[in-house]
VOMAR-306667 format. One record per residue (C-alpha): x, y, z. Coordinates in steps of 0.25 Angstrom, whole numbers, plus 5000, padded with zeros to 4 digits. Layout:
BEGIN
NODE;X;Y;Z
...
***
This chain:
BEGIN
NODE;4951;4828;5034
NODE;4953;4832;5020
NODE;4964;4841;5015
NODE;4955;4852;5011
NODE;4949;4853;5025
NODE;4963;4854;5032
NODE;4967;4865;5022
NODE;4954;4873;5026
NODE;4957;4870;5040
NODE;4971;4876;5039
NODE;4965;4889;5033
NODE;4956;4891;5044
NODE;4966;4888;5055
NODE;4976;4898;5049
NODE;4965;4909;5048
NODE;4961;4907;5062
NODE;4975;4905;5068
NODE;4980;4918;5061
NODE;4971;4926;5070
NODE;4980;4922;5081
NODE;4992;4929;5076
NODE;4984;4941;5071
NODE;4979;4946;5085
NODE;4965;4946;5082
NODE;5023;5000;4986
NODE;5041;5012;4960
NODE;5035;5016;4948
NODE;5049;5022;4944
NODE;5054;5020;4930
NODE;5064;5010;4934
NODE;5054;5001;4940
NODE;5062;5000;4953
NODE;5057;5001;4967
NODE;5045;5009;4972
NODE;5041;5022;4967
NODE;5049;5035;4969
NODE;5049;5045;4981
NODE;5052;5060;4982
NODE;5064;5059;4974
NODE;5055;5059;4961
NODE;5061;5047;4955
NODE;5051;5039;4948
NODE;5046;5033;4935
NODE;5045;5042;4924
NODE;5031;5042;4926
NODE;5029;5034;4939
NODE;5016;5025;4938
NODE;5006;5024;4927
NODE;5000;5038;4924
NODE;5009;5044;4935
NODE;5006;5059;4936
NODE;5003;5070;4946
NODE;4989;5068;4950
NODE;4977;5061;4944
NODE;4962;5061;4945
NODE;4955;5063;4958
NODE;4943;5053;4960
NODE;4930;5061;4964
NODE;4927;5060;4979
NODE;4942;5055;4982
NODE;4951;5066;4980
NODE;4947;5081;4982
NODE;4953;5091;4973
NODE;4960;5088;4959
NODE;4975;5086;4958
NODE;4986;5097;4959
NODE;5000;5095;4955
NODE;5010;5095;4967
NODE;5022;5104;4967
NODE;5034;5096;4962
NODE;5026;5085;4955
NODE;5025;5080;4940
NODE;5014;5074;4933
NODE;5023;5062;4931
NODE;5032;5060;4943
NODE;5035;5068;4955
NODE;5048;5074;4959
NODE;5042;5076;4973
NODE;5035;5064;4980
NODE;5021;5062;4977
NODE;5012;5065;4989
NODE;5002;5054;4988
NODE;4991;5051;4998
NODE;4998;5043;5009
NODE;4995;5037;5022
NODE;5004;5030;5032
NODE;5003;5017;5038
NODE;5007;5012;5052
NODE;5022;5009;5050
NODE;5031;5021;5051
NODE;5042;5019;5040
NODE;5034;5007;5034
NODE;5031;5005;5019
NODE;5026;5014;5008
NODE;5015;5010;4998
NODE;5011;5019;4987
NODE;5005;5020;4973
NODE;4996;5027;4965
NODE;4981;5026;4960
NODE;4977;5028;4946
NODE;4965;5026;4937
NODE;4966;5013;4929
NODE;4963;5019;4916
NODE;4973;5030;4912
NODE;4981;5028;4925
NODE;4977;5042;4930
NODE;4981;5044;4945
NODE;4969;5045;4955
NODE;4969;5052;4968
NODE;4960;5052;4980
NODE;4959;5036;4979
NODE;4957;5027;4991
NODE;4970;5018;4993
NODE;4972;5007;5003
NODE;4984;4999;5008
NODE;4981;4986;5014
NODE;4983;4972;5015
NODE;4973;4963;5010
NODE;4975;4953;5021
NODE;4963;4944;5023
NODE;4970;4936;5034
NODE;4971;4948;5043
NODE;4958;4952;5040
NODE;4952;4939;5044
NODE;4960;4939;5057
NODE;4956;4953;5060
NODE;4971;4955;5064
NODE;4976;4969;5067
NODE;4983;4974;5055
NODE;4991;4984;5064
NODE;5006;4982;5061
NODE;5003;4972;5050
NODE;4999;4981;5038
NODE;4993;4995;5036
NODE;4979;4998;5029
NODE;4981;5012;5024
NODE;4972;5020;5015
NODE;4975;5033;5007
NODE;4970;5040;4994
NODE;4978;5043;4982
NODE;4985;5056;4980
NODE;4984;5067;4970
NODE;4992;5058;4960
NODE;4985;5045;4964
NODE;4997;5041;4973
NODE;4996;5036;4987
NODE;5006;5031;4998
NODE;5005;5022;5010
NODE;5017;5025;5020
NODE;5022;5018;5032
NODE;5015;5006;5029
NODE;5016;4993;5038
NODE;5025;4983;5030
NODE;5016;4971;5026
NODE;5014;4962;5015
NODE;5002;4962;5005
NODE;4998;4976;5005
NODE;4989;4981;4994
NODE;4985;4995;4990
NODE;4971;4997;4985
NODE;4964;5008;4978
NODE;4949;5011;4980
NODE;4940;5020;4973
NODE;4925;5019;4971
NODE;4921;5014;4957
NODE;4935;5007;4954
NODE;4941;4994;4957
NODE;4950;4994;4969
NODE;4964;4994;4964
NODE;4974;4986;4972
NODE;4989;4985;4972
NODE;4997;4972;4972
NODE;5000;4966;4986
NODE;5013;4973;4991
NODE;5022;4969;5002
NODE;5028;4981;5010
NODE;5040;4977;5017
NODE;5045;4987;5027
NODE;5048;5001;5022
NODE;5045;4998;5008
NODE;5039;5007;4998
NODE;5029;5001;4988
NODE;5023;5008;4976
NODE;5010;5000;4971
NODE;5010;5009;4958
NODE;4997;5013;4952
NODE;4984;5007;4957
NODE;4973;5009;4946
NODE;4958;5011;4948
NODE;4950;5006;4937
NODE;4937;4998;4935
NODE;4936;4985;4943
NODE;4930;4971;4941
NODE;4915;4967;4943
NODE;4911;4954;4949
NODE;4897;4948;4950
NODE;4890;4936;4954
NODE;4879;4929;4962
NODE;4877;4924;4976
NODE;4868;4912;4980
NODE;4863;4907;4993
NODE;4865;4893;4998
NODE;4853;4889;4990
NODE;4858;4895;4977
NODE;4848;4907;4977
NODE;4853;4921;4974
NODE;4858;4927;4987
NODE;4855;4942;4989
NODE;4861;4953;4998
NODE;4874;4945;4999
NODE;4886;4953;5002
NODE;4897;4951;4991
NODE;4911;4957;4994
NODE;4924;4957;4986
NODE;4938;4958;4991
NODE;4952;4954;4985
NODE;4956;4940;4985
NODE;4957;4935;4999
NODE;4970;4928;5002
NODE;4976;4924;5015
NODE;4986;4913;5020
NODE;4973;4905;5025
NODE;4967;4904;5011
NODE;4953;4908;5017
NODE;4942;4918;5015
NODE;4932;4922;5025
NODE;4918;4924;5020
NODE;4916;4937;5027
NODE;4920;4948;5018
NODE;4922;4958;5030
NODE;4934;4949;5034
NODE;4941;4952;5021
NODE;4952;4964;5021
NODE;4944;4972;5011
NODE;4933;4971;5001
NODE;4932;4977;4987
NODE;4918;4978;4984
NODE;4904;4972;4990
NODE;4891;4969;4984
NODE;4877;4963;4988
NODE;4870;4953;4980
NODE;4857;4956;4974
NODE;4844;4948;4974
NODE;4849;4939;4964
NODE;4862;4936;4972
NODE;4870;4944;4962
NODE;4881;4954;4965
NODE;4891;4963;4958
NODE;4904;4968;4963
NODE;4911;4980;4956
NODE;4924;4987;4955
NODE;4932;4975;4960
NODE;4947;4975;4959
NODE;4949;4964;4948
NODE;4957;4955;4956
NODE;4955;4942;4963
NODE;4943;4944;4972
NODE;4936;4937;4984
NODE;4921;4938;4986
NODE;4913;4937;4998
NODE;4898;4934;4999
NODE;4890;4936;5012
NODE;4875;4935;5013
NODE;4866;4941;5023
NODE;4864;4928;5029
NODE;4879;4927;5032
NODE;4881;4916;5021
NODE;4894;4919;5014
NODE;4905;4914;5004
NODE;4918;4919;4997
NODE;4923;4918;4983
NODE;4938;4917;4986
NODE;4943;4923;4973
NODE;4938;4928;4960
NODE;4945;4935;4948
NODE;4939;4948;4943
NODE;4941;4954;4930
NODE;4939;4969;4928
NODE;4937;4968;4913
NODE;4924;4960;4914
NODE;4912;4957;4924
NODE;4916;4946;4934
NODE;4904;4936;4936
NODE;4907;4927;4947
NODE;4901;4913;4951
NODE;4889;4912;4960
NODE;4892;4911;4975
NODE;4883;4902;4984
NODE;4882;4905;4999
NODE;4882;4894;5009
NODE;4870;4890;5017
NODE;4865;4891;5032
NODE;4875;4881;5038
NODE;4881;4885;5051
NODE;4890;4881;5062
NODE;4891;4887;5076
NODE;4898;4885;5089
NODE;4906;4892;5101
NODE;4921;4897;5104
NODE;4925;4897;5118
NODE;4938;4897;5127
NODE;4942;4885;5135
NODE;4934;4890;5147
NODE;4921;4891;5138
NODE;4921;4906;5137
NODE;4916;4910;5124
NODE;4925;4917;5114
NODE;4920;4928;5106
NODE;4924;4932;5092
NODE;4931;4919;5089
NODE;4932;4918;5074
NODE;4926;4905;5068
NODE;4928;4901;5054
NODE;4922;4890;5045
NODE;4929;4886;5032
NODE;4923;4881;5019
NODE;4930;4870;5011
NODE;4944;4872;5006
NODE;4946;4886;5000
NODE;4932;4890;5005
NODE;4927;4902;5013
NODE;4929;4904;5028
NODE;4917;4908;5036
NODE;4920;4916;5049
NODE;4912;4920;5062
NODE;4915;4924;5076
NODE;4910;4920;5089
NODE;4901;4928;5097
NODE;4902;4933;5112
NODE;4898;4919;5117
NODE;4907;4911;5108
NODE;4897;4906;5098
NODE;4899;4907;5083
NODE;4891;4903;5071
NODE;4895;4901;5056
NODE;4884;4901;5046
NODE;4882;4898;5031
NODE;4893;4888;5031
NODE;4896;4880;5018
NODE;4888;4867;5014
NODE;4898;4858;5021
NODE;4896;4848;5032
NODE;4908;4853;5040
NODE;4917;4865;5041
NODE;4930;4869;5048
NODE;4930;4879;5059
NODE;4941;4888;5065
NODE;4939;4897;5077
NODE;4950;4907;5082
NODE;4952;4916;5094
NODE;4963;4926;5090
NODE;4976;4922;5096
NODE;4972;4907;5098
NODE;4974;4895;5090
NODE;4962;4892;5081
NODE;4952;4881;5084
NODE;4948;4873;5072
NODE;4936;4864;5071
NODE;4936;4855;5059
NODE;4925;4849;5051
NODE;4914;4855;5060
NODE;4900;4851;5055
NODE;4892;4863;5050
NODE;4879;4865;5058
NODE;4885;4863;5072
NODE;4882;4874;5082
NODE;4891;4869;5093
NODE;4905;4870;5088
NODE;4914;4874;5101
NODE;4928;4879;5099
NODE;4937;4881;5112
NODE;4949;4890;5114
NODE;4960;4890;5125
NODE;4962;4902;5133
NODE;4973;4911;5126
NODE;4984;4919;5133
NODE;4989;4933;5129
NODE;5003;4938;5125
NODE;5008;4953;5127
NODE;5021;4959;5127
NODE;5030;4970;5121
NODE;5041;4971;5110
NODE;5053;4980;5114
NODE;5067;4983;5109
NODE;5077;4975;5116
NODE;5087;4986;5117
NODE;5079;4998;5121
NODE;5066;4991;5126
NODE;5058;5001;5118
NODE;5045;4995;5112
NODE;5044;4990;5098
NODE;5031;4996;5092
NODE;5029;4987;5079
NODE;5032;4972;5079
NODE;5026;4959;5075
NODE;5025;4946;5084
NODE;5023;4932;5080
NODE;5019;4922;5090
NODE;5024;4908;5088
NODE;5020;4896;5096
NODE;5032;4889;5102
NODE;5024;4875;5099
NODE;5020;4874;5085
NODE;5008;4866;5082
NODE;5011;4851;5079
NODE;5000;4851;5068
NODE;5004;4854;5054
NODE;4992;4862;5051
NODE;4994;4871;5064
NODE;5008;4873;5060
NODE;5003;4877;5046
NODE;4993;4886;5051
NODE;5003;4894;5060
NODE;5012;4896;5047
NODE;5000;4902;5040
NODE;4996;4911;5052
NODE;5010;4917;5052
NODE;5010;4918;5037
NODE;4996;4925;5037
NODE;4997;4934;5049
NODE;5011;4935;5053
NODE;5016;4941;5066
NODE;5007;4950;5074
NODE;5010;4965;5073
NODE;5010;4975;5085
NODE;5011;4990;5084
NODE;5013;4995;5098
NODE;5021;5007;5103
NODE;5024;5000;5116
NODE;5028;4987;5109
NODE;5017;4979;5116
NODE;5009;4967;5110
NODE;4998;4958;5114
NODE;4993;4945;5109
NODE;4979;4944;5115
NODE;4977;4929;5113
NODE;4988;4919;5112
NODE;4987;4904;5113
NODE;4994;4898;5126
NODE;5008;4893;5122
NODE;5022;4898;5120
NODE;5026;4907;5109
NODE;5038;4914;5102
NODE;5035;4928;5099
NODE;5043;4934;5087
NODE;5043;4949;5086
NODE;5046;4956;5073
NODE;5048;4971;5072
NODE;5053;4980;5061
NODE;5067;4985;5065
NODE;5070;4974;5074
NODE;5074;4959;5073
NODE;5064;4949;5076
NODE;5063;4943;5090
NODE;5057;4930;5095
NODE;5052;4929;5109
NODE;5051;4914;5113
NODE;5044;4908;5125
NODE;5032;4917;5125
NODE;5022;4910;5134
NODE;5006;4913;5133
NODE;4997;4906;5143
NODE;4982;4905;5143
NODE;4975;4917;5149
NODE;4988;4924;5153
NODE;4996;4936;5146
NODE;5010;4933;5142
NODE;5019;4945;5141
NODE;5032;4946;5134
NODE;5042;4957;5130
NODE;5050;4955;5117
NODE;5063;4963;5114
NODE;5068;4965;5100
NODE;5082;4969;5097
NODE;5086;4981;5088
NODE;5086;4980;5073
NODE;5098;4982;5065
NODE;5103;4995;5060
NODE;5110;4999;5047
NODE;5120;5011;5047
NODE;5128;5017;5036
NODE;5131;5029;5027
NODE;5124;5036;5015
NODE;5134;5042;5005
NODE;5134;5049;4991
NODE;5142;5041;4980
NODE;5153;5051;4983
NODE;5154;5045;4996
NODE;5149;5057;5004
NODE;5139;5055;5015
NODE;5124;5058;5013
NODE;5117;5066;5023
NODE;5102;5065;5025
NODE;5101;5052;5016
NODE;5088;5044;5020
NODE;5089;5029;5022
NODE;5078;5019;5020
NODE;5078;5004;5024
NODE;5071;4997;5012
NODE;5063;4984;5017
NODE;5062;4974;5005
NODE;5074;4980;4998
NODE;5076;4988;4986
NODE;5074;4983;4972
NODE;5087;4978;4966
NODE;5093;4988;4956
NODE;5085;5000;4963
NODE;5094;5012;4964
NODE;5094;5027;4964
NODE;5081;5034;4962
NODE;5074;5020;4962
NODE;5077;5019;4977
NODE;5067;5031;4980
NODE;5055;5022;4979
NODE;5059;5013;4990
NODE;5059;5025;5000
NODE;5048;5034;4995
NODE;5039;5038;5006
NODE;5048;5033;5017
NODE;5055;5039;5028
NODE;5070;5036;5029
NODE;5075;5026;5039
NODE;5087;5034;5042
NODE;5094;5047;5037
NODE;5109;5049;5036
NODE;5117;5059;5044
NODE;5127;5069;5038
NODE;5138;5059;5037
NODE;5128;5050;5029
NODE;5127;5040;5040
NODE;5113;5033;5043
NODE;5108;5022;5053
NODE;5095;5015;5050
NODE;5085;5011;5061
NODE;5086;4997;5066
NODE;5080;4987;5055
NODE;5075;4972;5056
NODE;5086;4963;5053
NODE;5087;4961;5038
NODE;5093;4967;5025
NODE;5089;4980;5020
NODE;5090;4990;5008
NODE;5093;5004;5012
NODE;5090;5017;5003
NODE;5096;5030;5005
NODE;5091;5043;4999
NODE;5094;5058;4999
NODE;5087;5069;4992
NODE;5099;5073;4983
NODE;5104;5059;4980
NODE;5099;5046;4974
NODE;5095;5035;4984
NODE;5104;5023;4986
NODE;5102;5009;4992
NODE;5110;5000;5002
NODE;5105;4986;4999
NODE;5105;4975;5009
NODE;5109;4982;5022
NODE;5110;4969;5031
NODE;5104;4971;5045
NODE;5101;4956;5047
NODE;5112;4953;5057
NODE;5114;4968;5063
NODE;5117;4982;5060
NODE;5123;4986;5047
NODE;5134;4997;5047
NODE;5141;5005;5036
NODE;5130;5004;5026
NODE;5133;5014;5015
NODE;5123;5019;5006
NODE;5128;5027;4993
NODE;5118;5037;4986
NODE;5120;5037;4971
NODE;5125;5050;4964
NODE;5115;5060;4960
NODE;5114;5073;4953
NODE;5104;5084;4950
NODE;5095;5089;4938
NODE;5091;5104;4938
NODE;5085;5113;4927
NODE;5075;5121;4921
NODE;5063;5118;4912
NODE;5056;5128;4903
NODE;5043;5128;4895
NODE;5042;5130;4880
NODE;5043;5145;4882
NODE;5056;5144;4890
NODE;5049;5148;4903
NODE;5052;5140;4916
NODE;5042;5128;4917
NODE;5036;5126;4930
NODE;5031;5112;4935
NODE;5037;5104;4923
NODE;5042;5090;4927
NODE;5057;5087;4923
NODE;5061;5073;4922
NODE;5075;5067;4923
NODE;5076;5053;4916
NODE;5087;5043;4917
NODE;5090;5032;4907
NODE;5087;5021;4918
NODE;5073;5027;4919
NODE;5075;5035;4932
NODE;5066;5048;4932
NODE;5065;5060;4941
NODE;5056;5072;4939
NODE;5056;5086;4944
NODE;5046;5098;4942
NODE;5051;5112;4938
NODE;5049;5123;4948
NODE;5043;5137;4945
NODE;5056;5142;4938
NODE;5056;5129;4930
NODE;5068;5123;4937
NODE;5070;5109;4942
NODE;5080;5101;4950
NODE;5082;5086;4954
NODE;5092;5081;4963
NODE;5096;5067;4967
NODE;5097;5063;4952
NODE;5104;5050;4947
NODE;5117;5053;4940
NODE;5117;5050;4925
NODE;5111;5054;4912
NODE;5096;5058;4912
NODE;5086;5066;4904
NODE;5080;5078;4910
NODE;5067;5083;4903
NODE;5052;5086;4903
NODE;5043;5075;4899
NODE;5030;5078;4892
NODE;5018;5070;4895
NODE;5019;5063;4881
NODE;5034;5060;4883
NODE;5032;5055;4897
NODE;5020;5046;4893
NODE;5028;5040;4881
NODE;5039;5035;4890
NODE;5031;5032;4902
NODE;5030;5017;4900
NODE;5045;5015;4897
NODE;5050;5023;4909
NODE;5040;5016;4919
NODE;5041;5001;4915
NODE;5052;5000;4904
NODE;5065;4992;4904
NODE;5078;4999;4906
NODE;5080;4999;4891
NODE;5066;5005;4889
NODE;5070;5016;4899
NODE;5083;5019;4891
NODE;5075;5020;4878
NODE;5065;5030;4884
NODE;5076;5038;4890
NODE;5083;5039;4876
NODE;5070;5044;4870
NODE;5067;5054;4881
NODE;5082;5059;4879
NODE;5079;5062;4865
NODE;5072;5076;4869
NODE;5078;5077;4883
NODE;5092;5081;4887
NODE;5100;5071;4894
NODE;5108;5076;4906
NODE;5119;5070;4916
NODE;5117;5070;4930
NODE;5130;5069;4938
NODE;5133;5066;4953
NODE;5130;5079;4960
NODE;5128;5086;4947
NODE;5117;5094;4942
NODE;5111;5093;4928
NODE;5106;5106;4923
NODE;5094;5105;4913
NODE;5085;5114;4905
NODE;5072;5109;4899
NODE;5062;5115;4890
NODE;5047;5111;4888
NODE;5042;5108;4874
NODE;5031;5116;4867
NODE;5017;5110;4872
NODE;5003;5112;4868
NODE;4994;5120;4877
NODE;4982;5111;4878
NODE;4969;5117;4883
NODE;4955;5111;4884
NODE;4943;5107;4891
NODE;4939;5095;4899
NODE;4925;5091;4897
NODE;4920;5081;4908
NODE;4909;5080;4917
NODE;4910;5090;4928
NODE;4909;5080;4939
NODE;4921;5073;4933
NODE;4930;5085;4937
NODE;4926;5085;4952
NODE;4939;5084;4960
NODE;4948;5085;4947
NODE;4957;5096;4942
NODE;4960;5091;4928
NODE;4963;5078;4920
NODE;4976;5071;4915
NODE;4983;5070;4902
NODE;4993;5059;4897
NODE;4997;5052;4885
NODE;4994;5038;4879
NODE;5001;5028;4888
NODE;5001;5037;4901
NODE;5012;5038;4910
NODE;5011;5054;4912
NODE;5000;5062;4916
NODE;4997;5077;4917
NODE;4986;5084;4924
NODE;4978;5094;4916
NODE;4971;5104;4926
NODE;4957;5110;4923
NODE;4956;5125;4923
NODE;4941;5126;4925
NODE;4929;5122;4916
NODE;4937;5110;4911
NODE;4948;5118;4904
NODE;4962;5114;4905
NODE;4976;5117;4899
NODE;4989;5108;4897
NODE;5002;5108;4890
NODE;5004;5096;4882
NODE;5014;5092;4870
NODE;5007;5088;4857
NODE;5002;5074;4857
NODE;4990;5065;4861
NODE;4986;5064;4876
NODE;4975;5057;4885
NODE;4968;5065;4895
NODE;4961;5058;4907
NODE;4949;5066;4911
NODE;4939;5064;4922
NODE;4925;5060;4917
NODE;4918;5056;4930
NODE;4921;5052;4944
NODE;4932;5042;4944
NODE;4932;5042;4929
NODE;4943;5047;4919
NODE;4943;5047;4904
NODE;4954;5047;4894
NODE;4954;5057;4882
NODE;4964;5058;4871
NODE;4968;5071;4865
NODE;4978;5077;4856
NODE;4988;5089;4858
NODE;4992;5095;4845
NODE;5006;5102;4843
NODE;5000;5116;4845
NODE;5002;5127;4855
NODE;4988;5125;4860
NODE;4977;5115;4860
NODE;4963;5113;4866
NODE;4956;5100;4868
NODE;4943;5096;4875
NODE;4943;5083;4883
NODE;4931;5076;4888
NODE;4916;5076;4884
***
């Protein structure tokens, strides 16, 4: 047998055996850590085009945007209230981000967003995802933001944004370890790629009415692709060939793509991967479907009882497609439209049992018989060793005591473990069931968050019988200690967070807020500053402590590998406060204006003035800072530097901003008193001339400067009239012109008390 045939066989065996185990993410200006939380620490301007609110796509959003109390068009002192949904793991991870329009970076609300894993292996195996990962859906909020909370930790999550008329926008794959917070940043909706081509039948004639479906590039540890598009985890777009066999797929995400082709006759094929370019049409090579060549047989138990729903697969040559089918109630199965080869390799699987392989089967046979031995059943319960209480979330890996002697079988077992891992269970009573298990002796390894892993050896499964086992897990390890101020005084009510995956080196003070945003604390200190963390799975952990009036601190490398850790002290850095008054150009209290506190290292906090023009920020880092009101123009001019510049760039920007902004000193426990005065601005009035249907669901439009970075919303006052206060200079207005379509219009504001401008048609 040739090497290629062996490799193909390996892929088929892995795919089928895997069913046995399956039971069938800050945009802060320092660039460290995830995005900010309720403390208001953030990048000067957050993500690209960050502002309060954005366009609403008609049919998805309801009313237009309203500014929320305590929020600023740039960054918010209060936490942004995104559209959010919760997963199935209380205290799990957090994934968040923002949806924007690709051109102009304008935030969009009411857009459908999905968090999922594009896992073709689990999809092929029809394995239950419960306990493995979450599939969650929400819509973007008023400012385009969204959040998924209590997400089950897993690898290879992806966030996808879906809106009719645009290409789907996807995040990079992300691994969510434990109670992490991950910010995926801005996901931009824009034009997609177009792919077209032709499908031919086995005689080379145009094939009409062929279903053509596109999905993201299919990958899995087996390296195989089933030709049935309905077995894929998700599809981007579908089309049907015309009488000339031609098809066109539009609005595809410009990325590596897998294409499926299924004719009404059942003939099918797949193109493993094509690269799509959004900048030009993509014309693909012809696809020729296989002819009417079949293979048939039966699947039975060892007592000749037929087996229904057994999965039968036939593989093409190396790297080719895999054609699946299932056995009927009488155990019969049929595979049709096989490739033009003399022989093929068959794999047949009953969930929970070793795969049966039939190699080099001659295509055209009708009498292929595959026999399976009768299985056993394994059930049991996982409990705490100390209390006897059931453990409700855990994973079990069954490992045969006797390893296969054949090298290929051993390799298959390794691939199964890699591709599928342990079987998860979520049950309040701690019970689990493996409905079908091959007879033999096993080691059951049990893993549960908060507990050490346990191996139960000598688990025996007998054909036609049910084996039962109770598995006890010892307690995990506890961390205890004290949270203190830099002065040594204990901190009451400090919140403790165990960070899975660790905190980025160098992260400190305000940068730590991004790691604990949207999360409930694991513990809270008493009046004497003492805390006790809940039991943890043995390992090393970073722990963050926070308090509303203080800067957060981090304890790195708490060692819980060998046992409990005591006397773990956390010190919260010194902090002070800023408070003051902001007046308009007429010396009257200015309500709803945003005050920025900027430090030389790039840290920024914001607060919005109250009705009497007063503002206050507590828990501020000590040191020298600038306290000022930033105009749209000034903010835009320094946006790029503050968001992504080096430490040297940030210092230069700080010095430039200091030229017309007073510098202040914040001391430990002290209060910096500040008085600010707004400059003279031009009162800009005008009329927005756009089609009436473009304003459905909209309350206004958005104004920025060249380079973006800061937006303000200009509200319409009826009949398209509007007013805004702007400094002299050149601006860009993003105005709605149709459903899902916005246009950029430049206009100039002169140095004058008033100015009128008409925008649009």
